[in-house]
C-alpha positions, -999 to +999 in steps of 0.1 A: +256-473-223+238-443-207+270-434-189+290-434-222+264-412-239+264-388-209+302-387-211+300-380-248+274-352-242+296-336-215+327-336-238+311-326-270+282-302-262+303-275-246+327-276-275+299-274-301+284-244-282+319-229-281+322-232-318+288-216-322+297-187-299+329-182-319+310-179-352+283-157-336+309-135-319+328-128-351+295-122-369+284-097-343+317-078-345+321-079-383+286-067-391+266-055-361+238-039-382+216-070-387+219-078-350+210-042-340+176-048-356+169-075-330+173-053-300+141-050-279+125-017-287+125-007-250+162-001-252+174+032-265+185+030-301+218+048-292+228+017-272+221-009-299+255-011-315+273-009-282+252-038-269+257-058-301+295-054-300+295-062-262+275-094-268+300-103-296+329-099-272+312-119-245+304-146-271+341-148-280+350-150-243+325-178-239+339-196-270+374-194-256+363-206-221+341-235-234+367-247-259+395-245-233+373-259-206+377-230-182+356-233-150+340-199-154+328-205-189+295-224-182+282-197-159+291-169-182+276-187-212+243-193-193+242-156-183+248-145-219+221-169-232+196-155-207+207-119-215+201-122-252+168-142-249+147-110-251+163-102-285+154-137-297+118-131-285+119-097-303+130-114-334+102-139-332+076-112-327+089-091-356+096-120-380+076-118-412+070-081-408+098-072-433+113-051-405+142-076-402+168-085-428+175-119-444+168-151-425+159-130-394+126-121-410+115-158-414+089-167-388+098-204-388+134-197-382+125-172-354+102-194-335+122-226-339+152-208-325+135-200-292+135-235-277+171-240-288+181-216-259+172-244-235+195-268-254+223-242-255+220-237-217+221-275-212+252-276-234+269-248-214+261-266-181+275-298-194+309-282-193+308-279-155+333-300-136+315-332-125+307-332-088+321-361-068+296-389-061+283-391-026+282-428-029+313-449-021+329-468-050+324-505-049 
């Protein structure tokens, strides 16, 4: 039973994350302005749109890789999730200040979103090729 559930997680979690990356990547490219607002203030404002577009392109690459089960996709996905985490923290800190637009300005959304990064990282890592067991088969 546990093995079946683990197998289901390993098959479906990377695909679900890939679909999420696809949606997010398109959103970042189609309308970067709301995502620019999430940039940590220590970064120069002149970099914000470039970084938003770059993150959108990397999200699309991760989506492709996870959906097609490419061996490089889990590592790139984890790197991306770690790279954008400061923007998620910035969103949480600014939420409710009316500095952000739409749902980004909701404190509950912002703070609930933070622990999801751990789940997303686990989903990305579930896409890794299984390691051979050190134990001989019976």
